[in-house]
C-alpha positions as CSV (number, residue, x, y, z in Angstrom):
1,X,105.0,93.7,108.4
2,X,104.2,96.7,106.5
3,X,100.4,98.0,105.3
4,X,99.3,98.5,101.9
5,X,98.7,102.5,102.1
6,X,99.4,105.5,99.7
7,X,102.9,106.0,101.3
8,X,103.8,102.1,100.5
9,X,102.7,102.4,97.4
10,X,105.0,105.4,96.4
11,X,107.5,104.0,97.9
12,X,107.6,100.8,96.5
13,X,107.2,102.3,93.2
14,X,110.3,104.9,93.6
15,X,112.4,101.4,94.8
16,X,111.1,99.1,92.0
17,X,114.1,99.9,89.7
18,X,116.2,98.2,92.5
19,X,114.5,94.7,92.9
20,X,116.2,92.3,91.6
21,X,114.5,89.0,90.6
22,X,113.2,86.7,93.6
23,X,113.0,89.7,95.9
24,X,110.0,90.0,97.9
25,X,107.8,92.2,100.3
26,X,105.2,90.7,102.3
27,X,102.4,93.4,104.1
28,X,99.2,93.3,104.9
29,X,95.9,94.8,103.5
30,X,93.0,94.3,105.4
31,X,92.3,90.6,106.4
32,X,94.6,89.7,104.1
33,X,98.7,88.7,104.4
34,X,100.4,89.4,101.1
35,X,103.9,89.4,99.6
36,X,105.0,90.9,96.4
37,X,107.6,89.3,94.3
38,X,109.8,90.0,91.7
39,X,109.8,87.0,88.9
40,X,112.0,85.3,86.7
41,X,112.4,85.9,83.3
42,X,110.3,82.7,82.7
43,X,107.1,84.3,83.4
44,X,107.8,87.2,80.9
45,X,105.6,89.7,80.5
46,X,104.7,88.8,84.0
47,X,107.2,90.1,85.9
48,X,105.6,90.5,89.2
49,X,103.5,88.1,91.2
50,X,100.8,88.7,94.7
51,X,100.4,85.7,96.8
52,X,98.8,85.1,99.9
53,X,96.2,84.5,102.4
54,X,93.4,85.9,104.5
55,X,91.9,85.2,108.2
56,X,88.9,83.5,106.3
57,X,90.8,80.6,104.5
58,X,90.8,82.5,101.5
59,X,94.1,82.7,99.5
60,X,95.1,83.8,96.1
61,X,98.5,83.7,93.6
62,X,98.4,86.1,90.6
63,X,101.2,87.7,88.3
64,X,100.5,91.0,86.9
65,X,103.0,92.8,84.1
66,X,103.7,95.6,86.4
67,X,103.7,96.6,90.2
68,X,100.9,99.0,89.2
69,X,98.5,96.2,88.1
70,X,99.5,94.7,91.0
71,X,98.4,97.3,93.5
72,X,95.2,98.1,91.6
73,X,93.9,94.8,91.5
74,X,94.4,94.3,95.6
75,X,93.1,97.6,96.1
76,X,90.1,96.7,93.7
77,X,89.4,94.0,96.2
78,X,90.9,91.7,93.7
79,X,87.8,92.2,91.4
80,X,88.1,90.2,88.5
81,X,84.4,90.7,87.6
82,X,83.9,92.8,84.2
83,X,80.1,93.5,85.5
84,X,81.6,95.1,88.7
85,X,83.1,98.6,88.5
86,X,86.5,99.0,90.1
87,X,86.6,101.7,92.5
88,X,89.9,102.8,91.5
89,X,91.4,102.6,87.5
90,X,94.8,104.2,87.9
91,X,97.0,104.7,90.8
92,X,96.6,108.3,91.0
93,X,93.1,107.5,91.4
94,X,94.1,105.9,95.0
95,X,96.2,109.6,95.8
96,X,93.2,111.7,95.2
């Protein structure tokens, strides 16, 4: 299983145009085991989903408009609280 890191993000973004509907890839991030999947047209404009679980029994399942949005949500520890500032605002921030 791959690990979510800068190289994985860059490689996935480079190959995104080749992904077909239903194609998925699994990776780990910290104590999370996650799967990124290209969704069917019925979920448009949400073209990608991330689902998975962590070692503490938590789970997540979300849809995103882009792979970039999915990666940003993950690396910001799935932050959905507007009062907590994200560590990364863009993918470029991750690569610095």
